[in-house]
All heavy atoms as TSV, in Angstrom:
chain	resi	resn	atom	element	x	y	z
A	1	MET	N	N	-19.146	96.755	-206.424
A	1	MET	CA	C	-17.788	96.253	-206.443
A	1	MET	C	C	-17.382	95.824	-207.851
A	1	MET	O	O	-17.158	94.675	-208.150
A	1	MET	CB	C	-17.628	95.101	-205.468
A	1	MET	CG	C	-17.783	95.505	-204.042
A	1	MET	SD	S	-17.144	94.200	-202.982
A	1	MET	CE	C	-18.186	94.452	-201.590
A	2	ILE	N	N	-17.336	96.805	-208.718
A	2	ILE	CA	C	-16.995	96.563	-210.092
A	2	ILE	C	C	-15.588	96.009	-210.223
A	2	ILE	O	O	-15.344	95.217	-211.137
A	2	ILE	CB	C	-17.121	97.879	-210.873
A	2	ILE	CG1	C	-18.584	98.339	-210.893
A	2	ILE	CG2	C	-16.583	97.764	-212.295
A	2	ILE	CD1	C	-18.829	99.692	-211.488
A	3	TYR	N	N	-14.680	96.359	-209.346
A	3	TYR	CA	C	-13.312	95.899	-209.465
A	3	TYR	C	C	-13.212	94.381	-209.348
A	3	TYR	O	O	-12.251	93.775	-209.861
A	3	TYR	CB	C	-12.372	96.560	-208.436
A	3	TYR	CG	C	-12.623	96.174	-207.011
A	3	TYR	CD1	C	-11.943	95.093	-206.446
A	3	TYR	CD2	C	-13.469	96.902	-206.212
A	3	TYR	CE1	C	-12.148	94.775	-205.096
A	3	TYR	CE2	C	-13.682	96.585	-204.896
A	3	TYR	CZ	C	-13.034	95.522	-204.352
A	3	TYR	OH	O	-13.225	95.205	-203.041
A	4	LEU	N	N	-14.169	93.709	-208.716
A	4	LEU	CA	C	-14.079	92.251	-208.602
A	4	LEU	C	C	-14.124	91.604	-209.991
A	4	LEU	O	O	-13.279	90.776	-210.306
A	4	LEU	CB	C	-15.260	91.695	-207.748
A	4	LEU	CG	C	-15.246	92.032	-206.294
A	4	LEU	CD1	C	-16.462	91.499	-205.593
A	4	LEU	CD2	C	-13.986	91.473	-205.634
A	5	SER	N	N	-15.079	91.999	-210.798
A	5	SER	CA	C	-15.151	91.420	-212.160
A	5	SER	C	C	-14.016	91.932	-213.049
A	5	SER	O	O	-13.502	91.180	-213.885
A	5	SER	CB	C	-16.510	91.709	-212.798
A	5	SER	OG	O	-16.692	93.091	-212.905
A	6	HIS	N	N	-13.653	93.159	-212.847
A	6	HIS	CA	C	-12.560	93.743	-213.661
A	6	HIS	C	C	-11.237	92.948	-213.485
A	6	HIS	O	O	-10.531	92.692	-214.468
A	6	HIS	CB	C	-12.343	95.218	-213.331
A	6	HIS	CG	C	-11.214	95.837	-214.072
A	6	HIS	ND1	N	-11.319	96.220	-215.377
A	6	HIS	CD2	C	-9.947	96.160	-213.670
A	6	HIS	CE1	C	-10.167	96.729	-215.772
A	6	HIS	NE2	N	-9.294	96.688	-214.764
A	7	PHE	N	N	-10.918	92.594	-212.247
A	7	PHE	CA	C	-9.685	91.898	-211.958
A	7	PHE	C	C	-9.875	90.371	-211.901
A	7	PHE	O	O	-8.934	89.643	-211.585
A	7	PHE	CB	C	-9.044	92.382	-210.662
A	7	PHE	CG	C	-8.495	93.779	-210.785
A	7	PHE	CD1	C	-9.172	94.848	-210.187
A	7	PHE	CD2	C	-7.339	94.038	-211.475
A	7	PHE	CE1	C	-8.681	96.153	-210.300
A	7	PHE	CE2	C	-6.847	95.325	-211.607
A	7	PHE	CZ	C	-7.490	96.393	-211.008
A	8	GLY	N	N	-11.094	89.890	-212.113
A	8	GLY	CA	C	-11.351	88.461	-212.077
A	8	GLY	C	C	-11.321	87.848	-210.701
A	8	GLY	O	O	-10.911	86.689	-210.519
A	9	LEU	N	N	-11.717	88.621	-209.677
A	9	LEU	CA	C	-11.690	88.137	-208.313
A	9	LEU	C	C	-13.022	87.513	-207.925
A	9	LEU	O	O	-14.092	87.949	-208.361
A	9	LEU	CB	C	-11.354	89.294	-207.335
A	9	LEU	CG	C	-10.055	90.038	-207.592
A	9	LEU	CD1	C	-9.920	91.249	-206.705
A	9	LEU	CD2	C	-8.865	89.094	-207.380
A	10	ARG	N	N	-12.976	86.508	-207.080
A	10	ARG	CA	C	-14.178	85.843	-206.594
A	10	ARG	C	C	-14.782	86.506	-205.358
A	10	ARG	O	O	-15.942	86.386	-205.090
A	10	ARG	CB	C	-13.906	84.384	-206.295
A	10	ARG	CG	C	-13.580	83.561	-207.526
A	10	ARG	CD	C	-13.387	82.119	-207.119
A	10	ARG	NE	N	-12.359	82.010	-206.078
A	10	ARG	CZ	C	-11.196	81.482	-206.285
A	10	ARG	NH1	N	-10.849	80.954	-207.441
A	10	ARG	NH2	N	-10.286	81.445	-205.318
A	11	GLU	N	N	-13.882	87.190	-204.584
A	11	GLU	CA	C	-14.341	87.817	-203.335
A	11	GLU	C	C	-13.472	89.041	-203.077
A	11	GLU	O	O	-12.383	89.162	-203.652
A	11	GLU	CB	C	-14.223	86.845	-202.149
A	11	GLU	CG	C	-12.847	86.270	-201.951
A	11	GLU	CD	C	-12.805	85.189	-200.902
A	11	GLU	OE1	O	-12.669	85.563	-199.753
A	11	GLU	OE2	O	-12.908	84.045	-201.266
A	12	PRO	N	N	-13.959	89.977	-202.271
A	12	PRO	CA	C	-13.209	91.177	-202.003
A	12	PRO	C	C	-11.876	90.836	-201.288
A	12	PRO	O	O	-11.874	90.114	-200.313
A	12	PRO	CB	C	-14.114	91.985	-201.101
A	12	PRO	CG	C	-15.481	91.448	-201.283
A	12	PRO	CD	C	-15.306	90.015	-201.685
A	13	PRO	N	N	-10.764	91.358	-201.776
A	13	PRO	CA	C	-9.448	91.035	-201.180
A	13	PRO	C	C	-9.093	91.898	-199.987
A	13	PRO	O	O	-8.100	91.628	-199.333
A	13	PRO	CB	C	-8.473	91.291	-202.322
A	13	PRO	CG	C	-9.120	92.365	-203.101
A	13	PRO	CD	C	-10.596	92.102	-203.010
A	14	PHE	N	N	-9.879	92.948	-199.730
A	14	PHE	CA	C	-9.503	93.864	-198.630
A	14	PHE	C	C	-10.560	93.807	-197.506
A	14	PHE	O	O	-11.732	93.839	-197.792
A	14	PHE	CB	C	-9.408	95.298	-199.157
A	14	PHE	CG	C	-8.542	95.381	-200.368
A	14	PHE	CD1	C	-9.082	95.608	-201.643
A	14	PHE	CD2	C	-7.140	95.226	-200.255
A	14	PHE	CE1	C	-8.273	95.679	-202.746
A	14	PHE	CE2	C	-6.352	95.297	-201.379
A	14	PHE	CZ	C	-6.880	95.530	-202.622
A	15	GLY	N	N	-10.078	93.756	-196.286
A	15	GLY	CA	C	-10.977	93.741	-195.156
A	15	GLY	C	C	-10.331	94.423	-193.969
A	15	GLY	O	O	-9.201	94.845	-194.007
A	16	ILE	N	N	-11.078	94.491	-192.878
A	16	ILE	CA	C	-10.554	95.101	-191.668
A	16	ILE	C	C	-9.370	94.298	-191.090
A	16	ILE	O	O	-8.365	94.840	-190.730
A	16	ILE	CB	C	-11.666	95.230	-190.615
A	16	ILE	CG1	C	-12.809	96.132	-191.121
A	16	ILE	CG2	C	-11.099	95.796	-189.293
A	16	ILE	CD1	C	-12.408	97.550	-191.434
A	17	THR	N	N	-9.519	93.003	-191.067
A	17	THR	CA	C	-8.434	92.125	-190.596
A	17	THR	C	C	-7.952	91.295	-191.760
A	17	THR	O	O	-8.695	90.926	-192.671
A	17	THR	CB	C	-8.928	91.205	-189.478
A	17	THR	OG1	O	-10.019	90.420	-189.933
A	17	THR	CG2	C	-9.370	91.993	-188.235
A	18	PRO	N	N	-6.682	90.926	-191.728
A	18	PRO	CA	C	-6.104	90.171	-192.864
A	18	PRO	C	C	-6.649	88.746	-192.941
A	18	PRO	O	O	-6.916	88.114	-191.936
A	18	PRO	CB	C	-4.626	90.148	-192.564
A	18	PRO	CG	C	-4.428	90.521	-191.163
A	18	PRO	CD	C	-5.670	91.263	-190.742
A	19	ASP	N	N	-6.837	88.310	-194.169
A	19	ASP	CA	C	-7.336	86.969	-194.432
A	19	ASP	C	C	-6.105	86.135	-194.869
A	19	ASP	O	O	-5.475	86.393	-195.883
A	19	ASP	CB	C	-8.355	86.984	-195.543
A	19	ASP	CG	C	-8.951	85.649	-195.885
A	19	ASP	OD1	O	-8.453	84.624	-195.394
A	19	ASP	OD2	O	-9.925	85.598	-196.631
A	20	THR	N	N	-5.788	85.103	-194.102
A	20	THR	CA	C	-4.572	84.331	-194.392
A	20	THR	C	C	-4.631	83.571	-195.713
A	20	THR	O	O	-3.602	83.164	-196.197
A	20	THR	CB	C	-4.282	83.312	-193.228
A	20	THR	OG1	O	-5.435	82.477	-193.066
A	20	THR	CG2	C	-3.949	84.049	-191.961
A	21	SER	N	N	-5.781	83.410	-196.301
A	21	SER	CA	C	-5.870	82.717	-197.598
A	21	SER	C	C	-5.286	83.581	-198.705
A	21	SER	O	O	-4.984	83.097	-199.773
A	21	SER	CB	C	-7.300	82.329	-197.916
A	21	SER	OG	O	-8.132	83.483	-198.086
A	22	PHE	N	N	-5.123	84.910	-198.470
A	22	PHE	CA	C	-4.502	85.784	-199.469
A	22	PHE	C	C	-3.014	85.969	-199.199
A	22	PHE	O	O	-2.395	86.826	-199.795
A	22	PHE	CB	C	-5.194	87.154	-199.439
A	22	PHE	CG	C	-6.587	87.127	-200.012
A	22	PHE	CD1	C	-7.669	87.255	-199.171
A	22	PHE	CD2	C	-6.789	87.008	-201.371
A	22	PHE	CE1	C	-8.965	87.238	-199.666
A	22	PHE	CE2	C	-8.061	86.984	-201.877
A	22	PHE	CZ	C	-9.144	87.111	-201.046
A	23	PHE	N	N	-2.433	85.156	-198.320
A	23	PHE	CA	C	-1.025	85.308	-197.971
A	23	PHE	C	C	-0.106	85.066	-199.163
A	23	PHE	O	O	-0.323	84.057	-199.911
A	23	PHE	CB	C	-0.660	84.334	-196.822
A	23	PHE	CG	C	0.754	84.349	-196.431
A	23	PHE	CD1	C	1.276	85.434	-195.739
A	23	PHE	CD2	C	1.585	83.315	-196.762
A	23	PHE	CE1	C	2.616	85.460	-195.374
A	23	PHE	CE2	C	2.916	83.319	-196.396
A	23	PHE	CZ	C	3.429	84.400	-195.702
A	24	TYR	N	N	0.855	85.890	-199.380
A	24	TYR	CA	C	1.824	85.730	-200.434
A	24	TYR	C	C	3.187	85.602	-199.769
A	24	TYR	O	O	3.637	86.538	-199.089
A	24	TYR	CB	C	1.815	86.895	-201.419
A	24	TYR	CG	C	2.927	86.854	-202.411
A	24	TYR	CD1	C	2.883	85.955	-203.477
A	24	TYR	CD2	C	4.024	87.688	-202.273
A	24	TYR	CE1	C	3.927	85.890	-204.425
A	24	TYR	CE2	C	5.070	87.612	-203.192
A	24	TYR	CZ	C	5.009	86.719	-204.244
A	24	TYR	OH	O	6.017	86.656	-205.133
A	25	ALA	N	N	3.860	84.502	-199.905
A	25	ALA	CA	C	5.145	84.269	-199.255
A	25	ALA	C	C	6.263	84.971	-200.036
A	25	ALA	O	O	6.689	84.551	-201.071
A	25	ALA	CB	C	5.447	82.767	-199.179
A	26	CYS	N	N	6.738	86.072	-199.471
A	26	CYS	CA	C	7.840	86.797	-200.049
A	26	CYS	C	C	9.160	86.250	-199.425
A	26	CYS	O	O	9.157	85.358	-198.605
A	26	CYS	CB	C	7.719	88.285	-199.836
A	26	CYS	SG	S	7.771	88.781	-198.119
A	27	ALA	N	N	10.276	86.848	-199.815
A	27	ALA	CA	C	11.574	86.362	-199.354
A	27	ALA	C	C	11.737	86.405	-197.849
A	27	ALA	O	O	12.369	85.506	-197.264
A	27	ALA	CB	C	12.670	87.149	-200.037
A	28	SER	N	N	11.175	87.392	-197.140
A	28	SER	CA	C	11.390	87.530	-195.718
A	28	SER	C	C	10.353	86.794	-194.849
A	28	SER	O	O	10.624	86.499	-193.716
A	28	SER	CB	C	11.436	88.991	-195.327
A	28	SER	OG	O	10.188	89.602	-195.617
A	29	SER	N	N	9.168	86.536	-195.372
A	29	SER	CA	C	8.128	85.937	-194.555
A	29	SER	C	C	8.375	84.550	-194.059
A	29	SER	O	O	8.068	84.229	-192.898
A	29	SER	CB	C	6.785	86.053	-195.241
A	29	SER	OG	O	6.789	85.377	-196.465
A	30	PRO	N	N	8.910	83.619	-194.870
A	30	PRO	CA	C	9.148	82.279	-194.344
A	30	PRO	C	C	10.115	82.275	-193.142
A	30	PRO	O	O	9.941	81.524	-192.193
A	30	PRO	CB	C	9.702	81.499	-195.532
A	30	PRO	CG	C	9.290	82.249	-196.717
A	30	PRO	CD	C	9.221	83.704	-196.291
A	31	GLY	N	N	11.136	83.093	-193.198
A	31	GLY	CA	C	12.059	83.144	-192.108
A	31	GLY	C	C	11.461	83.660	-190.839
A	31	GLY	O	O	11.722	83.130	-189.754
A	32	SER	N	N	10.622	84.627	-190.935
A	32	SER	CA	C	9.935	85.180	-189.752
A	32	SER	C	C	9.015	84.155	-189.114
A	32	SER	O	O	8.991	83.976	-187.909
A	32	SER	CB	C	9.137	86.423	-190.125
A	32	SER	OG	O	9.952	87.397	-190.721
A	33	ALA	N	N	8.212	83.489	-189.945
A	33	ALA	CA	C	7.298	82.511	-189.426
A	33	ALA	C	C	8.042	81.335	-188.798
A	33	ALA	O	O	7.643	80.815	-187.760
A	33	ALA	CB	C	6.346	82.006	-190.549
A	34	GLU	N	N	9.098	80.869	-189.470
A	34	GLU	CA	C	9.874	79.742	-188.944
A	34	GLU	C	C	10.585	80.129	-187.621
A	34	GLU	O	O	10.664	79.334	-186.727
A	34	GLU	CB	C	10.876	79.279	-189.993
A	34	GLU	CG	C	11.686	78.060	-189.547
A	34	GLU	CD	C	10.797	76.890	-189.088
A	34	GLU	OE1	O	9.751	76.651	-189.684
A	34	GLU	OE2	O	11.186	76.198	-188.135
A	35	HIS	N	N	11.057	81.334	-187.548
A	35	HIS	CA	C	11.722	81.821	-186.351
A	35	HIS	C	C	10.720	81.762	-185.136
A	35	HIS	O	O	11.063	81.293	-184.066
A	35	HIS	CB	C	12.277	83.223	-186.525
A	35	HIS	CG	C	12.933	83.770	-185.328
A	35	HIS	ND1	N	14.154	83.316	-184.868
A	35	HIS	CD2	C	12.528	84.751	-184.461
A	35	HIS	CE1	C	14.471	83.984	-183.811
A	35	HIS	NE2	N	13.525	84.856	-183.513
A	36	ALA	N	N	9.505	82.248	-185.389
A	36	ALA	CA	C	8.501	82.248	-184.348
A	36	ALA	C	C	8.155	80.819	-183.941
A	36	ALA	O	O	7.997	80.498	-182.752
A	36	ALA	CB	C	7.247	83.001	-184.782
A	37	ALA	N	N	7.981	79.921	-184.917
A	37	ALA	CA	C	7.632	78.535	-184.626
A	37	ALA	C	C	8.740	77.837	-183.851
A	37	ALA	O	O	8.499	77.076	-182.904
A	37	ALA	CB	C	7.337	77.801	-185.935
A	38	ARG	N	N	9.999	78.105	-184.215
A	38	ARG	CA	C	11.149	77.462	-183.554
A	38	ARG	C	C	11.205	77.910	-182.098
A	38	ARG	O	O	11.420	77.127	-181.183
A	38	ARG	CB	C	12.421	77.831	-184.279
A	38	ARG	CG	C	13.661	77.158	-183.707
A	38	ARG	CD	C	14.930	77.383	-184.532
A	38	ARG	NE	N	15.140	78.711	-184.981
A	38	ARG	CZ	C	14.978	79.136	-186.217
A	38	ARG	NH1	N	14.586	78.304	-187.165
A	38	ARG	NH2	N	15.195	80.402	-186.569
A	39	ARG	N	N	10.989	79.211	-181.853
A	39	ARG	CA	C	11.018	79.716	-180.459
A	39	ARG	C	C	9.891	79.091	-179.664
A	39	ARG	O	O	10.096	78.772	-178.466
A	39	ARG	CB	C	10.935	81.243	-180.483
A	39	ARG	CG	C	12.213	81.855	-181.077
A	39	ARG	CD	C	12.426	83.217	-180.688
A	39	ARG	NE	N	12.439	83.379	-179.258
A	39	ARG	CZ	C	12.558	84.559	-178.693
A	39	ARG	NH1	N	12.685	85.625	-179.441
A	39	ARG	NH2	N	12.538	84.684	-177.391
A	40	ARG	N	N	8.750	78.899	-180.277
A	40	ARG	CA	C	7.646	78.291	-179.527
A	40	ARG	C	C	7.947	76.840	-179.193
A	40	ARG	O	O	7.720	76.377	-178.065
A	40	ARG	CB	C	6.359	78.372	-180.361
A	40	ARG	CG	C	5.159	77.791	-179.642
A	40	ARG	CD	C	3.924	77.982	-180.452
A	40	ARG	NE	N	2.756	77.456	-179.748
A	40	ARG	CZ	C	2.316	76.188	-179.932
A	40	ARG	NH1	N	2.904	75.390	-180.750
A	40	ARG	NH2	N	1.239	75.786	-179.248
A	41	ARG	N	N	8.490	76.103	-180.163
A	41	ARG	CA	C	8.866	74.714	-179.931
A	41	ARG	C	C	9.873	74.576	-178.805
A	41	ARG	O	O	9.836	73.633	-178.024
A	41	ARG	CB	C	9.412	74.053	-181.209
A	41	ARG	CG	C	8.395	73.619	-182.190
A	41	ARG	CD	C	9.007	72.746	-183.274
A	41	ARG	NE	N	10.149	73.353	-183.962
A	41	ARG	CZ	C	10.097	74.085	-185.049
A	41	ARG	NH1	N	8.909	74.333	-185.581
A	41	ARG	NH2	N	11.173	74.624	-185.582
A	42	ASN	N	N	10.784	75.498	-178.716
A	42	ASN	CA	C	11.844	75.441	-177.741
A	42	ASN	C	C	11.402	76.030	-176.384
A	42	ASN	O	O	12.195	76.039	-175.446
A	42	ASN	CB	C	13.083	76.210	-178.203
A	42	ASN	CG	C	13.724	75.532	-179.412
A	42	ASN	OD1	O	13.542	74.342	-179.604
A	42	ASN	ND2	N	14.461	76.295	-180.173
A	43	GLY	N	N	10.180	76.518	-176.302
A	43	GLY	CA	C	9.648	77.050	-175.047
A	43	GLY	C	C	10.403	78.301	-174.595
A	43	GLY	O	O	10.639	78.464	-173.399
A	44	GLU	N	N	10.745	79.166	-175.549
A	44	GLU	CA	C	11.540	80.318	-175.204
A	44	GLU	C	C	10.746	81.557	-174.758
A	44	GLU	O	O	11.232	82.676	-174.859
A	44	GLU	CB	C	12.427	80.675	-176.428
A	44	GLU	CG	C	13.422	79.610	-176.719
A	44	GLU	CD	C	14.356	79.955	-177.841
A	44	GLU	OE1	O	14.671	81.162	-178.011
A	44	GLU	OE2	O	14.795	79.033	-178.553
A	45	GLY	N	N	9.548	81.382	-174.338
A	45	GLY	CA	C	8.785	82.505	-173.795
A	45	GLY	C	C	8.051	83.303	-174.838
A	45	GLY	O	O	7.560	82.786	-175.825
A	46	PHE	N	N	8.015	84.600	-174.628
A	46	PHE	CA	C	7.239	85.534	-175.445
A	46	PHE	C	C	7.987	85.876	-176.723
A	46	PHE	O	O	9.187	85.866	-176.811
A	46	PHE	CB	C	6.950	86.809	-174.702
A	46	PHE	CG	C	5.993	86.624	-173.567
A	46	PHE	CD1	C	6.470	86.426	-172.274
A	46	PHE	CD2	C	4.636	86.631	-173.790
A	46	PHE	CE1	C	5.600	86.271	-171.229
A	46	PHE	CE2	C	3.751	86.446	-172.748
A	46	PHE	CZ	C	4.233	86.279	-171.457
A	47	ILE	N	N	7.192	86.190	-177.770
A	47	ILE	CA	C	7.741	86.633	-179.052
A	47	ILE	C	C	7.148	88.019	-179.285
A	47	ILE	O	O	5.945	88.197	-179.242
A	47	ILE	CB	C	7.345	85.698	-180.174
A	47	ILE	CG1	C	7.865	84.284	-179.908
A	47	ILE	CG2	C	7.846	86.228	-181.508
A	47	ILE	CD1	C	7.282	83.224	-180.818
A	48	LYS	N	N	7.999	88.978	-179.569
A	48	LYS	CA	C	7.519	90.339	-179.852
A	48	LYS	C	C	7.752	90.612	-181.334
A	48	LYS	O	O	8.869	90.505	-181.841
A	48	LYS	CB	C	8.326	91.350	-179.019
A	48	LYS	CG	C	7.874	92.750	-179.244
A	48	LYS	CD	C	8.668	93.706	-178.385
A	48	LYS	CE	C	8.213	95.145	-178.563
A	48	LYS	NZ	N	8.971	96.053	-177.685
A	49	ILE	N	N	6.677	90.927	-182.027
A	49	ILE	CA	C	6.717	91.195	-183.445
A	49	ILE	C	C	6.487	92.715	-183.633
A	49	ILE	O	O	5.449	93.217	-183.197
A	49	ILE	CB	C	5.661	90.398	-184.229
A	49	ILE	CG1	C	5.990	88.904	-184.034
A	49	ILE	CG2	C	5.672	90.768	-185.691
A	49	ILE	CD1	C	4.979	87.974	-184.619
A	50	THR	N	N	7.444	93.403	-184.248
A	50	THR	CA	C	7.324	94.845	-184.426
A	50	THR	C	C	7.490	95.171	-185.895
A	50	THR	O	O	8.000	94.360	-186.685
A	50	THR	CB	C	8.392	95.591	-183.640
A	50	THR	OG1	O	9.698	95.183	-184.117
A	50	THR	CG2	C	8.286	95.293	-182.152
A	51	GLY	N	N	7.015	96.337	-186.292
A	51	GLY	CA	C	7.181	96.796	-187.679
A	51	GLY	C	C	6.245	97.940	-187.967
A	51	GLY	O	O	5.352	98.291	-187.161
A	52	GLU	N	N	6.418	98.526	-189.109
A	52	GLU	CA	C	5.598	99.664	-189.545
A	52	GLU	C	C	4.187	99.189	-189.859
A	52	GLU	O	O	3.959	97.980	-190.101
A	52	GLU	CB	C	6.193	100.305	-190.778
A	52	GLU	CG	C	7.554	100.946	-190.564
A	52	GLU	CD	C	7.487	102.159	-189.630
A	52	GLU	OE1	O	6.483	102.873	-189.669
A	52	GLU	OE2	O	8.423	102.343	-188.844
A	53	VAL	N	N	3.263	100.120	-189.935
A	53	VAL	CA	C	1.875	99.827	-190.305
A	53	VAL	C	C	1.861	99.242	-191.706
A	53	VAL	O	O	2.522	99.718	-192.604
A	53	VAL	CB	C	1.035	101.102	-190.260
A	53	VAL	CG1	C	-0.371	100.845	-190.796
A	53	VAL	CG2	C	0.953	101.672	-188.837
A	54	GLY	N	N	1.134	98.130	-191.854
A	54	GLY	CA	C	0.990	97.510	-193.188
A	54	GLY	C	C	2.063	96.562	-193.565
A	54	GLY	O	O	2.130	96.115	-194.717
A	55	THR	N	N	2.944	96.190	-192.667
A	55	THR	CA	C	4.033	95.293	-192.995
A	55	THR	C	C	3.720	93.818	-192.803
A	55	THR	O	O	4.542	92.912	-193.076
A	55	THR	CB	C	5.325	95.625	-192.197
A	55	THR	OG1	O	5.040	95.582	-190.821
A	55	THR	CG2	C	5.869	96.992	-192.602
A	56	GLY	N	N	2.539	93.509	-192.277
A	56	GLY	CA	C	2.085	92.130	-192.159
A	56	GLY	C	C	2.224	91.475	-190.779
A	56	GLY	O	O	2.242	90.245	-190.663
A	57	LYS	N	N	2.318	92.294	-189.734
A	57	LYS	CA	C	2.442	91.760	-188.385
A	57	LYS	C	C	1.233	90.911	-188.004
A	57	LYS	O	O	1.380	89.789	-187.554
A	57	LYS	CB	C	2.635	92.902	-187.393
A	57	LYS	CG	C	3.873	93.707	-187.593
A	57	LYS	CD	C	3.951	94.892	-186.621
A	57	LYS	CE	C	2.809	95.820	-186.675
A	57	LYS	NZ	N	2.674	96.631	-187.914
A	58	THR	N	N	0.052	91.429	-188.229
A	58	THR	CA	C	-1.164	90.686	-187.865
A	58	THR	C	C	-1.307	89.448	-188.694
A	58	THR	O	O	-1.673	88.365	-188.187
A	58	THR	CB	C	-2.397	91.601	-187.994
A	58	THR	OG1	O	-2.237	92.775	-187.213
A	58	THR	CG2	C	-3.664	90.885	-187.601
A	59	LEU	N	N	-1.007	89.555	-189.975
A	59	LEU	CA	C	-1.107	88.365	-190.848
A	59	LEU	C	C	-0.113	87.310	-190.398
A	59	LEU	O	O	-0.457	86.126	-190.353
A	59	LEU	CB	C	-0.805	88.784	-192.296
A	59	LEU	CG	C	-0.865	87.679	-193.346
A	59	LEU	CD1	C	-2.255	87.069	-193.402
A	59	LEU	CD2	C	-0.438	88.193	-194.688
A	60	LEU	N	N	1.087	87.698	-190.044
A	60	LEU	CA	C	2.051	86.742	-189.558
A	60	LEU	C	C	1.583	86.036	-188.292
A	60	LEU	O	O	1.714	84.810	-188.148
A	60	LEU	CB	C	3.402	87.448	-189.308
A	60	LEU	CG	C	4.542	86.560	-188.812
A	60	LEU	CD1	C	4.931	85.524	-189.861
A	60	LEU	CD2	C	5.711	87.403	-188.401
A	61	CYS	N	N	0.993	86.819	-187.370
A	61	CYS	CA	C	0.440	86.221	-186.139
A	61	CYS	C	C	-0.664	85.243	-186.432
A	61	CYS	O	O	-0.723	84.186	-185.832
A	61	CYS	CB	C	-0.007	87.327	-185.203
A	61	CYS	SG	S	1.327	88.281	-184.518
A	62	ARG	N	N	-1.537	85.598	-187.335
A	62	ARG	CA	C	-2.648	84.725	-187.659
A	62	ARG	C	C	-2.161	83.437	-188.324
A	62	ARG	O	O	-2.652	82.351	-188.090
A	62	ARG	CB	C	-3.630	85.413	-188.601
A	62	ARG	CG	C	-4.440	86.464	-187.823
A	62	ARG	CD	C	-5.363	87.214	-188.780
A	62	ARG	NE	N	-6.088	88.220	-188.082
A	62	ARG	CZ	C	-7.319	88.072	-187.636
A	62	ARG	NH1	N	-7.936	86.933	-187.789
A	62	ARG	NH2	N	-7.904	89.058	-186.963
A	63	LYS	N	N	-1.148	83.536	-189.239
A	63	LYS	CA	C	-0.569	82.363	-189.838
A	63	LYS	C	C	0.091	81.473	-188.781
A	63	LYS	O	O	-0.031	80.248	-188.820
A	63	LYS	CB	C	0.502	82.744	-190.883
A	63	LYS	CG	C	-0.034	83.393	-192.128
A	63	LYS	CD	C	-0.717	82.414	-193.055
A	63	LYS	CE	C	0.292	81.512	-193.725
A	63	LYS	NZ	N	-0.357	80.562	-194.659
A	64	PHE	N	N	0.767	82.093	-187.837
A	64	PHE	CA	C	1.399	81.361	-186.742
A	64	PHE	C	C	0.376	80.628	-185.902
A	64	PHE	O	O	0.567	79.446	-185.567
A	64	PHE	CB	C	2.184	82.376	-185.907
A	64	PHE	CG	C	2.849	81.772	-184.656
A	64	PHE	CD1	C	3.970	80.980	-184.826
A	64	PHE	CD2	C	2.340	82.021	-183.411
A	64	PHE	CE1	C	4.569	80.388	-183.669
A	64	PHE	CE2	C	2.914	81.471	-182.302
A	64	PHE	CZ	C	4.047	80.655	-182.451
A	65	LEU	N	N	-0.726	81.258	-185.570
A	65	LEU	CA	C	-1.760	80.627	-184.777
A	65	LEU	C	C	-2.448	79.485	-185.490
A	65	LEU	O	O	-2.887	78.501	-184.885
A	65	LEU	CB	C	-2.802	81.677	-184.326
A	65	LEU	CG	C	-2.287	82.675	-183.306
A	65	LEU	CD1	C	-3.352	83.747	-183.068
A	65	LEU	CD2	C	-1.919	81.996	-181.987
A	66	ARG	N	N	-2.510	79.570	-186.790
A	66	ARG	CA	C	-3.170	78.469	-187.598
A	66	ARG	C	C	-2.308	77.249	-187.668
A	66	ARG	O	O	-2.802	76.148	-187.906
A	66	ARG	CB	C	-3.496	78.944	-189.021
A	66	ARG	CG	C	-4.689	79.831	-189.066
A	66	ARG	CD	C	-5.058	80.135	-190.486
A	66	ARG	NE	N	-6.501	80.439	-190.469
A	66	ARG	CZ	C	-7.271	80.281	-191.500
A	66	ARG	NH1	N	-6.806	79.825	-192.601
A	66	ARG	NH2	N	-8.547	80.581	-191.376
A	67	ARG	N	N	-0.985	77.402	-187.494
A	67	ARG	CA	C	-0.087	76.267	-187.498
A	67	ARG	C	C	-0.382	75.436	-186.305
A	67	ARG	O	O	-0.224	74.438	-185.956
A	67	ARG	CB	C	1.368	76.689	-187.463
A	67	ARG	CG	C	1.812	77.334	-188.771
A	67	ARG	CD	C	3.215	77.808	-188.634
A	67	ARG	NE	N	4.084	76.824	-189.267
A	67	ARG	CZ	C	5.369	76.919	-189.312
A	67	ARG	NH1	N	5.976	77.896	-188.725
A	67	ARG	NH2	N	6.119	76.055	-189.916
C-alpha cells in the first residue's frame, strides 16, 4: 500500500462498506441527514433513500444510525 505514505494517510480510505469517519459534508448531505432525522422524530414511518451507485446512500444510513 504505497499510496498510504505517498498521500500521508494513516489507514486505507477504501473498503467494502463506508467508514463514517471519512465522511465529508457537502452542500446536499446535511439536508438529507436532517430530513431523515426530522421524519424519525415525528414518527412518520419509513424512509426510502434512493440514488445512483456511489452517491452515499449507505454512508448516509450509517451516519443516521450513529445519531
